[in-house]
C-alpha positions in Angstrom: 3.5 -9.3 -17.4 7.1 -10.5 -17.8 8.8 -7.5 -16.0 8.5 -5.1 -13.1 5.4 -3.0 -13.6 4.9 0.2 -11.7 1.5 0.9 -10.3 0.3 3.3 -7.6 -2.2 4.6 -5.2 -2.9 7.7 -7.4 -5.5 8.9 -5.0 -2.6 10.3 -3.0 -2.6 13.0 -5.7 -6.3 13.4 -6.0 -9.5 11.5 -5.3 -10.7 12.4 -8.8 -10.5 9.4 -11.2 -10.0 11.7 -14.2 -7.0 13.3 -12.5 -5.5 9.9 -11.6 -5.9 8.8 -15.2 -4.4 12.0 -16.5 -1.2 11.5 -14.4 -1.0 7.8 -15.4 -1.1 8.7 -19.1 1.5 11.4 -18.6 3.9 8.9 -17.1 3.2 6.4 -19.8 1.9 3.9 -17.2 -1.4 1.9 -17.3 -1.7 0.2 -13.9 -3.7 1.7 -11.0 -4.2 0.5 -7.5 -7.7 1.8 -6.7 -8.6 3.0 -3.2 -10.6 6.3 -3.4 -12.3 6.9 -6.7 -14.5 10.0 -7.2 -15.4 10.4 -3.5 -15.9 6.8 -2.5 -13.6 4.0 -1.3 -13.4 1.1 -3.7 -15.0 -1.2 -1.1 -18.1 1.0 -1.0 -18.9 0.4 -4.6 -21.3 -2.4 -5.5 -20.4 -4.4 -8.5 -23.3 -3.0 -10.5 -22.4 0.6 -9.5 -18.7 0.1 -10.5 -19.7 -1.6 -13.7 -22.0 1.2 -14.7 -20.0 4.2 -13.5 -16.3 3.4 -13.3 -15.6 0.5 -15.6 -16.5 2.2 -18.9 -14.0 5.0 -18.1 -11.2 2.6 -17.3 -11.9 0.6 -20.4 -11.9 3.6 -22.6 -8.7 4.9 -21.2 -6.9 1.6 -21.2 -6.4 1.5 -17.4 -5.9 -1.8 -15.6 -5.7 -2.7 -11.9 -2.6 -4.2 -10.4 -4.4 -5.0 -7.2 -7.5 -3.6 -5.4 -6.4 -1.5 -2.4 -9.3 -2.5 -0.2 -9.6 -1.9 3.6 -10.7 -5.5 4.2 -9.3 -6.8 7.5 -8.8 -3.3 8.9 -11.3 -3.8 11.7 -10.9 -4.9 15.3 -10.5 -8.6 15.8 -13.6 -8.6 17.9 -15.7 -6.3 15.7 -18.4 -8.7 14.6 -20.6 -6.2 12.8 -17.6 -4.7 11.0 -16.4 -8.1 9.9 -19.8 -9.1 8.5 -19.9 -5.9 6.5 -16.5 -6.5 5.1 -17.4 -10.0 4.0 -20.2 -8.6 1.9 -17.8 -5.9 0.5 -15.3 -8.5 -0.4 -17.8 -10.5 -2.4 -18.5 -7.4 -4.5 -14.8 -6.7 -4.8 -14.2 -10.2 -6.2 -16.6 -9.5 -9.0 -15.0 -6.1 -9.6 -11.5 -7.7 -9.7 -12.7 -10.4 -12.1 -14.3 -7.8 -14.4 -10.9 -5.9 -14.4 -8.8 -9.0 -14.9 -7.1 -8.2 -11.6 -5.5 -11.0 -9.6 -5.2 -9.5 -6.1 -7.3 -7.9 -3.4 -5.2 -6.3 -0.7 -6.3 -7.2 2.8 -5.1 -6.9 6.4 -5.1 -9.2 9.4 -7.2 -7.2 11.9 -6.4 -4.7 14.7 -5.5 -6.4 17.9 -6.1 -3.3 20.1 -5.1 -3.8 23.7 -4.8 -7.6 23.4 -1.5 -9.5 23.2 -1.2 -10.1 19.4 -0.4 -13.8 19.9 -3.6 -14.3 21.8 -5.5 -13.4 18.6 -3.7 -15.9 16.3 -6.4 -18.5 16.1 -9.2 -16.1 15.6 -7.2 -14.2 13.0 -6.6 -17.4 11.0 -10.3 -18.4 11.3 -11.4 -15.0 10.0 -8.9 -15.0 7.2 -10.2 -18.5 6.1 -13.7 -17.0 6.0 -12.4 -14.4 3.6 -10.5 -17.0 1.6 -13.7 -18.9 1.1 -15.2 -15.9 -0.6 -12.4 -15.7 -3.2 -12.0 -19.4 -3.8 -12.5 -20.4 -7.4 -12.6 -16.8 -8.7 -8.9 -16.6 -9.7 -8.4 -13.7 -7.3 -5.9 -14.0 -4.5 -6.0 -12.3 -1.0 -2.9 -10.1 -0.8 -1.8 -9.5 2.9 -0.1 -6.2 3.7 1.9 -5.8 6.9 0.3 -2.8 8.5 1.1 -1.3 11.9 -1.1 -2.6 14.8 -2.6 -5.5 12.9 -1.8 -9.1 13.8 0.6 -9.4 10.8 2.6 -6.3 11.5 6.0 -7.9 12.1 7.6 -10.5 9.9 7.5 -13.4 12.4 3.7 -13.2 12.7 3.4 -12.7 8.9 5.3 -16.0 8.5 3.1 -17.7 11.1 0.0 -16.5 9.2 1.3 -17.6 5.9 2.2 -21.1 7.2 -1.2 -21.4 9.0 -3.1 -20.4 5.9 -1.0 -22.7 3.6 -3.1 -21.8 0.6 -2.1 -20.6 -2.9 -4.8 -17.9 -2.8 -3.3 -16.3 0.3 -0.2 -14.3 -0.7 2.1 -11.6 0.7 2.7 -7.9 0.0 5.9 -6.4 1.4 5.7 -2.8 2.7 9.2 -1.6 3.9 7.9 1.6 5.4 5.3 -0.2 7.6 8.1 -2.3 9.0 10.1 0.8 9.9 7.1 2.1 11.7 7.1 -1.1 13.7 10.8 -0.9 14.6 11.6 -3.9 12.4 14.9 -4.4 10.7 13.7 -4.2 7.1 16.6 -6.1 5.6 16.1 -9.0 8.0 12.3 -8.9 7.2 13.0 -9.0 3.5 15.4 -11.9 3.8 12.9 -13.8 5.9 9.9 -13.4 3.6 11.4 -12.9 0.1 10.6 -16.4 -1.0 6.9 -15.9 -0.2 6.3 -12.3 -1.2 4.7 -11.7 -4.6 4.0 -8.0 -4.5 5.7 -4.8 -3.2 4.4 -1.5 -1.9 6.9 1.2 -2.5 7.0 3.5 0.5 9.9 4.7 2.6 10.1 6.0 6.1 12.6 8.0 8.2 13.9 7.2 11.6 11.4 9.8 12.8 8.5 7.5 11.8 7.4 10.0 9.1 7.4 8.9 5.4 10.1 10.3 3.1 10.9 9.9 -0.6 11.7 6.4 -1.7 15.4 5.6 -1.2 16.0 8.3 1.4 14.7 6.6 4.5 15.3 3.3 6.4 13.5 1.1 3.9 16.7 -0.5 2.5 15.5 -0.1 -1.1 19.0 -0.3 -2.6 19.4 -3.7 -1.1 15.8 -4.9 -1.8 15.8 -3.9 -5.4 19.3 -5.2 -6.0 18.2 -8.6 -4.6 15.0 -8.6 -6.6 17.0 -8.0 -9.8 19.2 -11.0 -8.9 16.1 -13.1 -8.3 14.6 -12.0 -11.6 11.5 -10.6 -9.9 8.6 -10.1 -12.3 5.6 -8.4 -10.7 4.2 -5.2 -9.4 5.8 -2.3 -7.5 3.0 -0.1 -6.3 3.7 3.4 -5.1 2.1 4.3 -1.8 4.4 7.0 -0.6 2.2 8.9 1.9 4.5 11.9 1.4 1.3 14.0 0.7 1.8 14.8 4.4 4.8 16.9 3.4 2.7 18.7 0.8 -0.1 19.4 3.2 1.7 19.9 6.5 4.9 21.7 5.7 3.5 25.3 5.9 1.9 24.4 9.2 4.9 22.7 10.7 7.4 25.3 9.5 5.6 28.6 9.9 3.1 28.3 12.8 4.7 29.4 16.1 6.0 26.5 18.2 5.0 23.9 15.7 8.6 22.8 15.0 8.7 21.8 18.6 5.2 20.4 18.9 5.6 18.4 15.7 9.3 17.9 16.0 9.4 14.5 14.2 7.6 15.9 11.2 9.9 18.9 11.2 13.0 16.7 11.2 11.6 14.4 8.5 10.5 17.4 6.4 14.0 18.9 6.6 15.3 15.5 5.4 13.0 15.7 2.5 14.1 19.3 1.7 17.7 18.2 1.6 17.0 15.1 -0.5 14.8 16.9 -3.0 16.7 20.2 -3.1 13.8 22.2 -1.6 14.4 25.5 0.0 13.1 26.2 3.5 10.3 28.4 2.1 9.5 26.2 -0.9 6.4 24.0 -0.9 5.3 21.2 -3.2 1.9 20.0 -4.4 0.6 16.5 -3.7 1.2 15.7 -7.3 4.8 16.9 -7.1 5.7 14.8 -4.1 4.0 11.7 -5.7 6.1 12.2 -8.8 9.3 12.3 -6.7 8.4 8.7 -5.7 8.0 7.7 -9.3 11.2 9.3 -10.4 13.2 7.9 -7.5 11.8 4.4 -8.1 12.7 4.6 -11.8 16.3 5.6 -10.9 16.6 2.7 -8.4 15.3 0.2 -11.0 17.6 1.6 -13.7 20.6 1.8 -11.5 
């Protein structure tokens, strides 16, 4: 790749693959992070179904995958049935990734529920090693994302997982917004993990724990991107802004009686978005528009 390549969860605009591709082409980009494609989660496609229905379209349109945005590992640590299902899904996703020439499948490290996270460490590692065995020899790596309420939701436990796995096929994705959601100092998290992270999700979050356009929240993107430039980072930055909430909920939060009080954190965050993007109180934006804000903001940060 030799440079920073911008990818995205374009299903935040639409679940329609044709719409996702249309926006990609308009932006002059070619990388997609698939999650929901034509009414189904990527993990619900068998290899044969994907190869017959989705792959020909992607090949014709010149679309590649930066990573596969799977939900693998987003089950309870004690959910035996859910884990067995996900192992079968992962086996299919490895074949899909290989067909697409994609090197990463995004995973998580299991919801800990009402348990103390540290009490789950050994079981989390054992389960991740079962997942690792499925990808071994395929050329595809497991890409761990720090998600709220999973074992690896704070940088200290992410580091423990990384050290415990100690395998070149278990690598890290950094999501600044998710760390904000967990009350983590993003700058400190980046400095702790930067030598181990190979992939970045671009999502920002306000102090109100509601996502906002990239560069306007607590995600320390000025610092992160400046540091990555110094380090000569070459890899993916995948837009996963979650600001479709603004597109969908602003009319409800602003104009339904008492909602500014009931959903006060959303109201405060949406006012922050209004100011950052020059939106009037009565102005609304589409899901596509708010996604494009992320793209434009990231391009400015990279060019700055």
